[in-house]
C-alpha positions as CSV (number, residue, x, y, z in Angstrom):
1,M,9.4,20.9,2.4
2,F,7.0,24.0,2.0
3,G,7.2,26.4,5.0
4,C,5.2,29.2,6.6
5,R,7.0,31.6,8.8
6,L,6.0,34.3,11.4
7,G,9.0,36.3,11.6
8,D,12.0,33.9,12.2
9,D,9.9,31.1,13.6
10,L,8.4,28.3,11.2
11,I,4.9,28.0,12.1
12,G,3.7,25.4,9.5
13,F,5.1,23.0,7.0
14,S,4.2,20.3,4.6
15,L,6.8,17.7,3.5
16,A,6.6,16.2,0.0
17,Y,8.8,13.9,-2.1
18,E,9.3,14.1,-5.8
19,W,9.2,10.6,-7.5
20,R,9.3,10.1,-11.1
21,S,6.7,12.4,-12.5
22,E,4.7,12.8,-9.3
23,L,4.7,14.7,-6.1
24,L,3.8,12.8,-2.9
25,V,2.5,15.0,-0.2
26,R,3.1,13.1,3.0
27,A,3.0,15.1,6.2
28,A,1.9,18.7,7.5
29,G,2.2,20.2,10.7
30,F,1.0,23.5,12.1
31,D,1.4,25.8,15.3
32,Y,-2.3,26.4,15.3
33,E,-2.3,28.9,18.1
34,R,0.1,31.3,16.1
35,L,-1.4,31.2,12.7
36,P,-2.5,34.4,11.3
37,G,-5.3,32.9,9.5
38,A,-4.1,33.3,5.8
39,Y,-5.3,29.7,4.6
40,E,-2.0,28.4,5.8
41,Y,-3.2,24.7,5.4
42,A,-4.7,25.4,1.7
43,Q,-1.3,27.1,0.7
44,L,1.1,24.6,2.2
45,V,-0.8,21.2,1.3
46,V,-2.4,22.2,-1.9
47,F,-1.4,25.5,-3.8
48,R,2.4,25.5,-3.1
49,P,2.7,21.9,-4.2
50,V,0.6,22.5,-7.4
51,E,3.0,25.4,-8.1
52,F,6.0,23.3,-7.5
53,C,4.5,20.6,-9.9
54,Y,3.9,23.3,-12.8
55,E,7.4,24.5,-12.3
56,R,9.1,21.2,-12.5
57,G,6.8,19.7,-15.0
58,L,5.4,17.0,-12.6
59,R,2.3,15.5,-14.0
60,R,0.6,14.2,-10.9
61,I,0.2,15.0,-7.1
62,H,-0.6,12.4,-4.6
63,F,-2.5,14.0,-1.6
64,G,-2.6,10.7,0.5
65,T,-5.7,8.6,1.1
66,A,-7.3,10.5,4.1
67,S,-10.1,13.0,3.7
68,L,-11.2,11.5,0.4
69,A,-14.6,13.0,0.0
70,A,-13.3,16.5,0.5
71,K,-10.6,15.9,-2.0
72,C,-12.9,14.8,-4.7
73,R,-15.2,18.0,-4.0
74,R,-12.3,19.9,-4.7
75,G,-11.6,18.3,-8.1
76,A,-9.2,15.4,-7.3
77,R,-9.6,12.2,-9.5
78,V,-9.5,8.9,-7.5
79,R,-7.3,6.2,-8.9
80,P,-6.8,2.7,-7.3
81,L,-3.2,2.1,-5.7
């Protein structure tokens, strides 16, 4: 789990599972009214998982099947399941 805190309060998270040589990002949630506007979604759903993969030597991230066009515009490579 990757988390974002405001003081002691958790205001955002993303949940991912490591499986074989892949990280599977499966869920994210945010308290949108309290987010300070520091690109929390991008940090928790993309950048922190990528950093985690580099640290652990994982070769692939699976971000899910939703928002396919947006992911492709940002460099994702699509492969059939």
